[in-house]
N, C-alpha and C positions, 0 to 999 in steps of 0.2 A: 797903722793898722796892726792889730795884735796878731801873734803867731797863728792862733786858732782861727781869727777871721781871714787871714791870708790863705790857710789851708782850705777852709770851707769855700773861698772864692775860687780857688783852683779847681776844686771839684765842681762848683756851680758852673764855671765856664765849660768844663768838659761835658756835664750833663746837658747843658743848653745847646751845645754844639750837636750832640748826639740826637737831641730832640728834633733837630731840623735836618736830620738824616746826613750829617757829615760822617764820613767813615771813621770808625773808632780810633785807628792809628793817627789820623789827622787831628781828630778831636783832643786826644791825649797830648800829642806834641804841641798843638796850639795853647792848650791850658797850661802845659809846662813852660812854654816860651813866655806866656804872660806873667806867670809867677816868677820866673827867673828874671826877667827884665825888671819887673817892678822892684824886686828885692836887692839886686846887685848891679843893674845897669848893663849897657850894651857891650863894652869891651870884654868883662868876664864872660858874658853869654856867648859871644863869638869865640873866645878861646876854648870854652867847653864844647861848643858845636864843632870845632875844628877836628877834635879827636873822638867825638862821641861814637861815630859809626864804626872806626877802627877798633876802638876799645871794646865794643860789643861783638863784632864779627871776627875778630882775631882768634876767638875761641875754636879750637879744633873740634870740640865736642858738639858744636851746632851742626856739623856736617851730618850727623845722625839724623836730623829732622827731615831733609829732602830725601835721604835714602830710604827711610821707612815710609814716606809718602809715595815714593816711586815703586816701592815693593808692593804697596796696596793698590797702586794703579795697574801694575802688571797683573796682579791677581784678579782685579775687576774686569779688566779687557780680555783676559785669558780664559774666561768661562769657568773659573774655579768655583765660583759662588753657586752656580747651578748644581754642580756635582755635590756640593756640600748640603744643600737642601734636599736633594734626592736621598742622599744616604741618611740624613736625620730623619726624613719622612719614613723611610723603611723601618727604623727603630721605633719612633714615636707615634706613628699614625694609628696604632691600635688602641690608644688611650683616647678618651673623650677629650676634645681640644688638642689632640695629637699634633695636627699640622701647625697649630700656633706654637706648641712647644717645639716642634722641629724648626721653626723659624728662629726661635730663641737660640736653639743649639747651633743652627747654622750661622747665626750672627756672632756668637762666641767663637766658633771655630775660625770664622773669617777675620774676626778682630785679632786673632793670634798672628796674623801676618799682614795687618793693615795698620792699625794705630789711630784711625780717625773715625769718629762717631757718625758724622755725616755721610762719609763715603760707604760705611757699613750699613746704614740705614737705607740709603738709596739703592745700593747693589742688591741687598737681600729682598727688598721690597720689589724690585723688578722681577725676580724669579719667584717669590713666595705668594705676592698678592693675587695674581691670576689663579693659582692653584687653590688658594684659600676661598676665593669668591666661587670658583667652580664647585667646591665641596659645600657651600652653603653657610660659610662663615659671615657673621654680620660685619658691616663696614666699620662699626665701632670696635670690636674686638680685633680685627684684622689690622687696622691702622694703629690702634693703640699698642698692640703687640710688637709690630714692626718698628714703631718709633722707640719703644723702650728697648728692644733687642739692639737697635743702633747703638745705644750708649755703652753696650759692651765692647764696642770698638775702642774705647779709651779705658775701659775697666780692665780689660784682659791684655797683659803685656804682648807686644810693645805698644806703648802709649805716648803719643806725642806730648799731651799735657804733663805727663810724668817725667819725660826727658827735659821739658822746660824747667820743671820744678827742680830737678837734680842739678841743672846748670845754675839757676839762680841761687840755690843754697849750697852748692858745691859738695853734693852727696854723690854717693856711688850709684850709677844707673843700674847696674846688674843687681845690687841689693834691693833697690826700689822695685825692680820688675819682679824680683822674688817675693817681695812683701805684697805685691798686688795680685799675686796668683791666687791664693786662697780666698781673699775678698771677691775677686772676679768670679771664681767658681760659685761662691755663696750667692752672688747676685744672679747668675744663670739659673741656679737652682730655685732661688726665691721667686724669680719670675715664672718659672715653670709651675711652682706651687699656686702662685697667684692665678695663673690660668686655670689650673684644675679646680680651684675653689670657685672662681667666677663662673665657669661654665656650668657648675652645679647650682649655685645660688640664682644664677640668671639664665635659665634654660631658654633655648631659642637662639642664642648667639653663636652656637656651634652644633654641628650635626650629632644626633645620638649615636649614629653608626656610620662607619666608612665601608662602602660597598665594594670599592675597587681598591683594596689594600695593596701596596706595593710589596714585592717579594724581595727577600735578600738575594743578591746575585753577585757574581764575580765583577760584573760591570760596575755595580755600585760601590763595591769596595775599591776597585781600581781607580774609580773617579776621585776618591779622596786621598789616594796614596801619595800623589805629588805634595799635597799640603802637609801630610804627616812627616814626609821626608824633609821638606823645607824647614818645618818647625824644629825637628830633631837636629838637623845640621846647625840652624842658627843658634838655638838656645843650649843645645848640647855643647856646641863649641865655645859659647860664651861662659857657661858654668863649668865646663871642663878645662877652662884656662887656655884654650888654643887661640882665642882672639878676644879682643876688646868688644864692648857693645857696638862702637863705631865700625870697626872692622866686620863685626857680625852682621850689621846692617848691609854693608856692602856685598858680603857673601850671600845674604838673603836676597838682595836684589838680582844678582846673577842667578841664583837657583830658581827663584820664582819666575824670571824671564824664560829660562830653559823649560820649566815645567809648562808655562803658558804656550810656548812654541810647540812643544811636543803634543799638546792638546789640539793643535791645528787652528785655533781660533784667533791668533795673534797676528794680524796682517800688518803691513808697513804703516797704513793709515793709522791704526790703532796704536802702534808704537809712537808715532808722532803725537798722538793725542795724550799718551802717558807722560811724555816729557813735557808737553806744553801745560797739562794740568798740574803736574809737579812743580814746574817753575811758577806758575800762578799761585798756587797754595803756598809755596815757600816764601815768595815775595810778600804775600799778605802777612805771614807770620813774622817776618823779619821787619816789616814796616811797623807791626805792633810792637816788636821789641824796641825799636828806636823811639817811638811814641812814649811807651811806658818808661823808658830809661830817662827821657827829658822830664816827664811829670814827676817821677820818683826823685830825680835830683832836686827839682823845684821844691817838692814837699820836704826833702830832707833839710833844705835851707831854712824852713820854718821852725825846724826842731820839734815839730808836733809829734812825729813818730817816736822819737826818743822820749819825749815827755809822756806820751801815752804808755810806753813800755814801763816807765818808772811809776806811773799811778797804778797800772793793773798789778804790778809786782808788789805794791803796797796794800792791795785789797786782801781782806781776810776771807777769801773764798777758795774752794778747792780748785786746783789747776784745771781739772777735767771740765769744770763748769765755764772756765774761761774758753776753752776749746770749743765747748758747746755754743756759747755766744757767737764766737767767730764763725762757726758753721752756719748758724742761723742768719748771720749777716750775708754769708755767701748765697743762701737760698733767696734772700731779698734782692741782692745784687744780680743774681741770675736772671732776673725779670727784665733787665735792661742791657746786659752785657753777655758776650759769649764766653766760653770757659778759658781760652787762651788769654784774652784780655784781662779777665778777672785775676788770673794767676800772676801774670806779669805786673799787674798794678799793685795787688795787695800783699803778695809774698815778701817783698822787700820791707814792708811795714809790719806784718803779723809774725814773721818767722823770728826776728830778735826777741819779740815779746814772749813767745812760746819757749824759746831756748833760755830765757831768764827765769823760768818757773820750774819748781822741783816736782818732777813726776816719779821720782823714785827709780828712774831707769837712767842708763848711760845716755849722754848727749846725743850719740848717733842714733840710738834707738828712738829717742823722742823725735828727732827730725824726720826719720823714715815713716814713723808711725803717723805723725802730723801730715806728711805728704799724702799717705794713703786716705786719711780722713778728708783731706781737701779734694782729692780726685773723686772719692765717692760722692761728695757733696755737689761739686759742680755739674755732675750729671743731672741734678734737679732741674737746673736752668735749662736743660735740653729738653725737658718734657712738660715742665709746669707753664700754665698760662701766666701773663698775656703773650710771652713770646714763644718758648718751646720750639727751638729751631728744627729739631728732629721731627716734631708734629708737623711743621709747615712743609718739611721736605716730603714726608710720606703722604700727607694730605694732597699735596700737589700732584703726586702720581696716582691718587685715587680720586679721579675727578668727580665721581658720583657721590662722595661722602662728605657731608657738611663739616666744616672744621670744628664745630661744637661737638659733633659725635666723636671725633678723633680725641679731643680733649677729655671727653668722658671716658673714652677707651683707656687712657694712660693712668686713670685714677687708682686702679688696683696695683699698678706698677710702682706708683709714687708711694703707696702704703708699704709695699714691699721694700722700697728704698729707705723709707723711714725706719723701719724695724732693723734693717741691716746696718744702718749708720749707727743707731743706738747700741746694737750688739758690738760693733768694732770700737765705738767710743769707750765703753766701759769695760772691754776686754781686749786691750792692746795685743797681748800675746797671740791672739788669732792672726794678727797682720804680720807679727815678727818671727813666728816659728820657723819659716823656711829661710829666713835671713841668716840664721846660724850656720846653715850649710854652705853659704857663699863665702869663699876666701877673699 
């Protein structure tokens, strides 16, 4: 069997297993095992398996993942999301479509201490959806907004997918967080503009007037103060050189826990739920790590990734077009895989290809910019049919809204995502501007 046929067979086994609902981690591990055994036999496979888990999990940087997940769980169970939405509503509700804009703003703020798209979507939906329904927002606009807003959980630092990218490519996590900040803000503003346009082009999906406008009060300000303090301590400490991103995640967990306790909503039962949810999510991510490592090792034996890099480097096309092609591949792959699996499976293949091209920038800048482009693109898979995991989560909480309506609701936001991705693709300095201030 040729190298290319072997590589395609490995992918075929993985996709076939996924089609019959085998968990993605198991599907990747099984496909990798098939390829490894076929190419080198049982003894080398067992030798590789012996040190596979230790080689991956001995990395100290991996501890940042469960810490950021726990931080988000404390924020979720501690009632911080409700205060965020109330404060955002005070500011935005005077605009047509203002509550939808407030939901986007609250999602961005919650994402700054969460790092998970699904958690952000579910948490803000539980708070914002009843209010949006009460004010006369259509199910299409409400669910579309909340699903799109949830993607800000991974676009606004801290971002678990971005941490995984940093570990896989051996890049500086703090610099990647800095690079993601401006694109994340652009994403938030783009969603708000999409809402403003949509409610004018399609009247009837949002009320023309809000008769019970909330008033700015000391209580509203104090409600978001804990979040502001946690954000300043964590990111101020990281960029001020007081501690590393991993240490910052630990400090963030402690600060978020204290803030949640002071709000009086964090019971012992909820604390247990936070740790159980963190353990479950972390185990899922680490299992995907093992599955992806096995599959990538098997693909490396075929030498197809190296051959692919040589072929692409020989093409007479602008490097930015190569990146564009890879991003389109991510959009297609997002129809069948979640963002973490895509990153773990493809970055070891695509990253060497990108680093071998001449973009007229330092290698570190190329690596950081490409990471931001990947992060922006995997969000498509969270919204776009036929999967759109965020859409499923939000729609499951809105029992009276057909899934087709929710998919129609995310279309304006996918248009905003497309424009933002093109902007960042052709103007890399937008992503890299803040990186220069990180030592």
